[in-house]
Structure formats: structure tokens, C-alpha cells
Residue frames as a rotation matrix with the C-alpha (Angstrom) as fourth column:
MET 1
0.580 0.815 0.000 0.00
0.815 -0.580 0.000 0.00
0.000 0.000 -1.000 0.00
VAL 2
-0.652 -0.731 0.202 1.14
0.730 -0.677 -0.090 3.56
0.203 0.089 0.975 -0.76
LEU 3
0.263 0.662 -0.702 -0.10
0.735 -0.609 -0.299 6.93
-0.625 -0.437 -0.647 0.39
GLU 4
-0.196 -0.198 0.960 -0.46
0.808 -0.587 0.044 9.67
0.555 0.785 0.275 -2.20
VAL 5
0.059 0.141 -0.988 -0.03
0.773 -0.632 -0.044 13.11
-0.631 -0.762 -0.146 -0.62
ALA 6
-0.298 -0.101 0.949 -0.96
0.781 -0.598 0.181 16.34
0.550 0.795 0.257 -2.41
ILE 7
-0.462 0.128 -0.877 -0.96
0.542 -0.743 -0.394 19.83
-0.702 -0.657 0.274 -0.93
LEU 8
-0.116 0.557 0.822 -3.73
0.956 -0.163 0.245 21.74
0.270 0.814 -0.514 -2.72
GLN 9
-0.708 -0.069 -0.702 -3.53
0.285 -0.938 -0.195 25.51
-0.646 -0.338 0.685 -2.87
ILE 10
0.009 0.846 0.533 -6.89
0.986 0.080 -0.144 26.76
-0.164 0.527 -0.834 -4.12
LYS 11
-0.545 -0.143 0.826 -7.39
0.473 -0.866 0.163 30.08
0.692 0.480 0.540 -5.87
GLU 12
-0.985 0.067 -0.158 -8.40
0.100 -0.524 -0.846 32.74
-0.139 -0.849 0.510 -3.39
GLY 13
-0.506 0.860 -0.064 -12.09
-0.739 -0.470 -0.482 32.75
-0.444 -0.197 0.874 -2.54
ARG 14
-0.091 0.440 -0.893 -12.81
-0.834 0.456 0.310 29.48
0.544 0.773 0.325 -4.38
ALA 15
-0.885 -0.380 0.269 -12.66
-0.466 0.695 -0.548 27.07
0.021 -0.610 -0.792 -1.41
LEU 16
-0.234 0.875 0.424 -16.41
-0.452 0.288 -0.844 26.45
-0.861 -0.389 0.328 -1.14
ALA 17
0.572 0.409 -0.711 -16.78
-0.809 0.138 -0.571 25.83
-0.135 0.902 0.410 -4.87
PHE 18
-0.373 -0.790 -0.488 -13.76
-0.770 0.556 -0.313 23.50
0.518 0.259 -0.815 -4.73
GLU 19
-0.792 0.082 0.605 -15.31
-0.434 0.622 -0.652 21.50
-0.430 -0.779 -0.457 -1.88
LYS 20
0.282 0.959 0.038 -18.55
-0.563 0.197 -0.803 21.04
-0.777 0.205 0.595 -3.84
SER 21
0.479 -0.184 -0.859 -16.65
-0.819 0.260 -0.512 19.88
0.318 0.948 -0.026 -6.92
PHE 22
-0.632 -0.774 0.038 -14.49
-0.725 0.573 -0.383 17.60
0.275 -0.270 -0.923 -4.80
ASP 23
-0.238 0.637 0.733 -17.61
-0.559 0.527 -0.640 15.84
-0.794 -0.562 0.230 -3.48
LYS 24
0.796 0.507 -0.331 -18.41
-0.536 0.337 -0.774 14.88
-0.281 0.793 0.540 -7.09
ALA 25
0.207 -0.819 -0.536 -14.79
-0.790 0.184 -0.586 13.99
0.578 0.544 -0.608 -7.86
ALA 26
-0.472 -0.373 0.799 -14.57
-0.831 0.491 -0.261 11.74
-0.295 -0.787 -0.541 -4.78
LYS 27
0.472 0.728 0.498 -17.20
-0.425 0.683 -0.595 9.47
-0.773 0.069 0.631 -6.33
ILE 28
0.789 -0.250 -0.561 -15.00
-0.532 0.179 -0.828 9.12
0.308 0.951 0.008 -9.40
ILE 29
-0.185 -0.983 -0.005 -11.75
-0.828 0.159 -0.538 8.24
0.530 -0.096 -0.843 -7.65
SER 30
-0.243 0.111 0.964 -13.40
-0.829 0.493 -0.266 5.84
-0.504 -0.863 -0.028 -5.21
THR 31
0.784 0.579 0.224 -14.37
-0.364 0.721 -0.589 3.50
-0.502 0.381 0.776 -8.07
GLN 32
0.460 -0.668 -0.584 -10.84
-0.807 -0.042 -0.588 3.16
0.369 0.743 -0.559 -9.48
LYS 33
0.758 -0.284 -0.587 -8.81
0.276 0.955 -0.105 -0.05
0.591 -0.082 0.803 -9.43
GLY 34
-0.181 -0.919 -0.350 -6.39
0.707 0.126 -0.696 -0.05
0.684 -0.373 0.627 -6.52
TYR 35
-0.276 0.168 0.946 -8.14
-0.454 -0.891 0.026 2.77
0.847 -0.422 0.322 -4.65
LEU 36
-0.534 0.055 -0.844 -8.43
0.645 0.672 -0.365 2.05
0.547 -0.739 -0.394 -0.92
SER 37
0.409 0.653 -0.637 -9.50
0.895 -0.423 0.140 5.29
-0.178 -0.628 -0.758 0.79
HIS 38
-0.342 -0.537 0.771 -9.00
0.581 -0.766 -0.276 9.04
0.739 0.353 0.574 0.86
GLU 39
0.251 0.369 -0.895 -9.19
0.879 -0.474 0.051 12.06
-0.405 -0.799 -0.444 3.15
LEU 40
-0.075 -0.230 0.970 -9.41
0.543 -0.826 -0.154 15.72
0.837 0.515 0.187 2.25
LYS 41
0.172 0.037 -0.984 -8.41
0.959 -0.237 0.158 18.03
-0.227 -0.971 -0.076 5.11
LYS 42
0.670 0.120 0.733 -8.74
0.345 -0.924 -0.165 21.82
0.658 0.363 -0.660 5.21
CYS 43
-0.429 -0.898 -0.094 -5.82
0.621 -0.218 -0.753 23.80
0.656 -0.382 0.651 6.59
VAL 44
0.341 0.512 -0.789 -6.55
0.934 -0.283 0.220 25.59
-0.111 -0.811 -0.574 9.87
GLU 45
-0.182 -0.542 -0.820 -4.15
0.485 -0.775 0.405 28.49
-0.855 -0.324 0.404 9.23
GLN 46
-0.859 -0.169 -0.483 -4.85
-0.316 -0.568 0.760 29.12
-0.403 0.805 0.435 5.53
GLU 47
-0.038 0.997 0.063 -8.43
-0.484 0.037 -0.874 29.20
-0.874 -0.063 0.481 4.29
ASP 48
0.658 0.323 -0.681 -7.65
-0.740 0.107 -0.664 28.18
-0.141 0.941 0.309 0.69
LYS 49
-0.368 -0.857 -0.360 -5.28
-0.849 0.468 -0.247 25.29
0.380 0.215 -0.900 1.44
TYR 50
0.748 0.599 0.286 -6.02
-0.656 0.733 0.182 21.56
-0.101 -0.324 0.941 1.72
ILE 51
-0.597 -0.798 0.084 -4.18
-0.754 0.594 0.279 18.27
-0.273 0.103 -0.956 1.95
LEU 52
0.577 0.705 -0.412 -5.41
-0.801 0.586 -0.120 15.28
0.157 0.400 0.903 -0.01
LEU 53
-0.526 -0.659 0.537 -4.40
-0.739 0.667 0.096 11.84
-0.422 -0.347 -0.838 1.21
VAL 54
0.551 0.675 -0.491 -5.24
-0.826 0.525 -0.205 8.84
0.119 0.519 0.847 -0.98
HIS 55
-0.191 -0.539 0.821 -4.36
-0.538 0.756 0.371 5.25
-0.821 -0.371 -0.434 -0.15
TRP 56
0.457 0.208 -0.865 -3.65
-0.868 0.319 -0.382 3.11
0.196 0.925 0.326 -3.22
GLU 57
0.937 -0.168 0.307 -2.65
0.085 0.960 0.268 -0.52
-0.339 -0.225 0.913 -3.48
THR 58
0.043 -0.945 0.325 0.28
0.915 0.168 0.367 0.50
-0.402 0.281 0.871 -5.75
ILE 59
-0.368 -0.261 -0.892 1.74
-0.071 -0.949 0.307 3.67
-0.927 0.177 0.331 -7.27
GLU 60
-0.994 -0.049 0.093 0.90
0.083 0.179 0.980 2.21
-0.065 0.983 -0.174 -10.70
ASP 61
-0.257 0.966 0.004 -2.79
0.962 0.256 -0.097 2.08
-0.095 -0.022 -0.995 -9.77
HIS 62
0.387 0.349 -0.854 -2.67
0.362 -0.909 -0.207 5.86
-0.848 -0.229 -0.478 -9.46
GLU 63
-0.292 -0.655 -0.698 -0.07
-0.340 -0.611 0.715 6.86
-0.894 0.445 -0.044 -12.05
THR 64
-0.985 -0.111 -0.131 -1.04
-0.163 0.371 0.914 4.46
-0.053 0.922 -0.384 -14.82
GLY 65
-0.623 0.782 0.022 -4.47
0.782 0.623 0.026 3.12
0.006 0.033 -0.999 -13.97
PHE 66
0.238 0.776 -0.584 -6.22
0.747 -0.530 -0.401 6.29
-0.621 -0.341 -0.706 -12.85
ARG 67
-0.062 -0.313 -0.948 -4.23
-0.136 -0.938 0.319 9.04
-0.989 0.149 0.016 -14.57
GLN 68
-0.919 -0.266 -0.290 -4.52
-0.317 0.061 0.947 7.35
-0.234 0.962 -0.140 -17.96
SER 69
-0.605 0.763 0.228 -8.21
0.737 0.645 -0.202 6.56
-0.301 0.046 -0.952 -17.62
GLU 70
-0.318 0.651 0.689 -11.33
0.490 -0.510 0.707 8.24
0.811 0.563 -0.157 -18.97
ALA 71
0.579 0.566 -0.586 -12.32
0.770 -0.144 0.621 8.91
0.267 -0.811 -0.520 -15.35
TYR 72
-0.208 -0.745 -0.634 -9.23
0.836 -0.472 0.279 11.09
-0.507 -0.472 0.721 -14.87
SER 73
-0.741 0.023 0.671 -10.42
0.483 -0.677 0.556 13.41
0.467 0.736 0.490 -17.65
GLU 74
0.327 0.932 0.159 -13.60
0.407 -0.291 0.866 14.00
0.853 -0.218 -0.474 -15.65
TRP 75
0.443 -0.291 -0.848 -11.58
0.879 -0.046 0.474 14.45
-0.177 -0.956 0.236 -12.43
LYS 76
-0.645 -0.763 0.046 -9.41
0.744 -0.612 0.270 17.08
-0.178 0.209 0.962 -14.15
GLN 77
-0.431 0.559 0.708 -12.44
0.375 -0.603 0.704 18.91
0.820 0.570 0.050 -15.49
LEU 78
0.612 0.734 -0.295 -13.96
0.530 -0.103 0.842 19.09
0.587 -0.671 -0.452 -12.00
LEU 79
0.775 -0.275 -0.569 -10.85
0.562 -0.111 0.820 20.09
-0.289 -0.955 0.069 -10.05
HIS 80
-0.031 -0.983 0.181 -7.77
0.994 -0.011 0.111 21.28
-0.107 0.184 0.977 -11.91
HIS 81
-0.003 0.059 0.998 -9.01
0.490 -0.870 0.053 24.80
0.872 0.489 -0.026 -12.60
PHE 82
0.929 0.369 0.030 -9.10
0.135 -0.413 0.900 25.47
0.345 -0.832 -0.434 -8.83
TYR 83
0.558 -0.764 -0.324 -5.35
0.763 0.320 0.561 24.94
-0.325 -0.560 0.762 -8.24
GLU 84
0.683 -0.474 0.555 -2.79
0.057 -0.723 -0.688 27.73
0.728 0.502 -0.467 -8.12
PRO 85
-0.337 -0.500 -0.798 -0.08
-0.941 0.161 0.297 26.54
-0.021 0.851 -0.525 -8.38
PHE 86
0.479 0.441 -0.759 -0.64
-0.513 0.842 0.166 22.98
0.712 0.311 0.629 -9.60
PRO 87
0.714 -0.129 0.688 0.01
-0.656 0.219 0.722 20.60
-0.244 -0.967 0.072 -6.68
LEU 88
-0.391 -0.845 -0.364 3.07
-0.808 0.505 -0.304 18.46
0.440 0.175 -0.880 -6.22
VAL 89
0.787 0.617 -0.008 2.11
-0.563 0.723 0.401 14.80
0.253 -0.311 0.916 -5.63
GLU 90
-0.415 -0.908 0.054 4.36
-0.832 0.355 -0.427 12.55
0.369 -0.223 -0.903 -3.54
TYR 91
0.528 0.534 -0.661 4.07
-0.268 0.843 0.466 8.93
0.806 -0.069 0.588 -2.40
TYR 92
-0.288 -0.553 0.782 4.81
-0.934 -0.017 -0.356 7.46
0.210 -0.833 -0.512 1.03
GLN 93
-0.046 0.222 -0.974 4.92
-0.015 0.975 0.223 3.98
0.999 0.024 -0.041 2.52
């Protein structure tokens, strides 16, 4: 099992809209092969900052399986326009 960690900096004033879109996006990611669980946490000190934690069976399930799928196109459409800058994604064991 691996933990995907992404720090999400959301464009100023867009946090509520991001959270609504993320609710839809969560349904997409939760159906992917190798997905185990996720948590989205809002930063206490910075209103427009979040951390996304996703447990995957393998890195390949995320990098190849999800990111090269049709579902990822929908995920991108729902979420990527909120990020500034685009988040760095790292993996942990």
C-alpha cells in the first residue's frame, strides 16, 4: 500500500466551490482499481489550502491506472481549474 499526498492551494475565494466539486470527484476516484481510501483536510491556518491523502494498493494504480483513464479526464475537469499553483504529488509507505 502507498499513500499519495498532495498539498492543494486553491485560488483565493474558491474554497467552497472547490469543496462542492471535490464531493463529485470523490465518487469518481473511489471506483478506481487499486483505490483504498481518501481524506481531504482543510488547513486551519490558511483558508484556501487543503491536503489530499489517498491510499492506493500500488503507485501504478494511481499513475497508470487512474491518470490514464477516462475517469481522470472528468476528475481534471472538476478540479484542476481550482489549483494555483498545480500541486506536487508525492508517495509514502
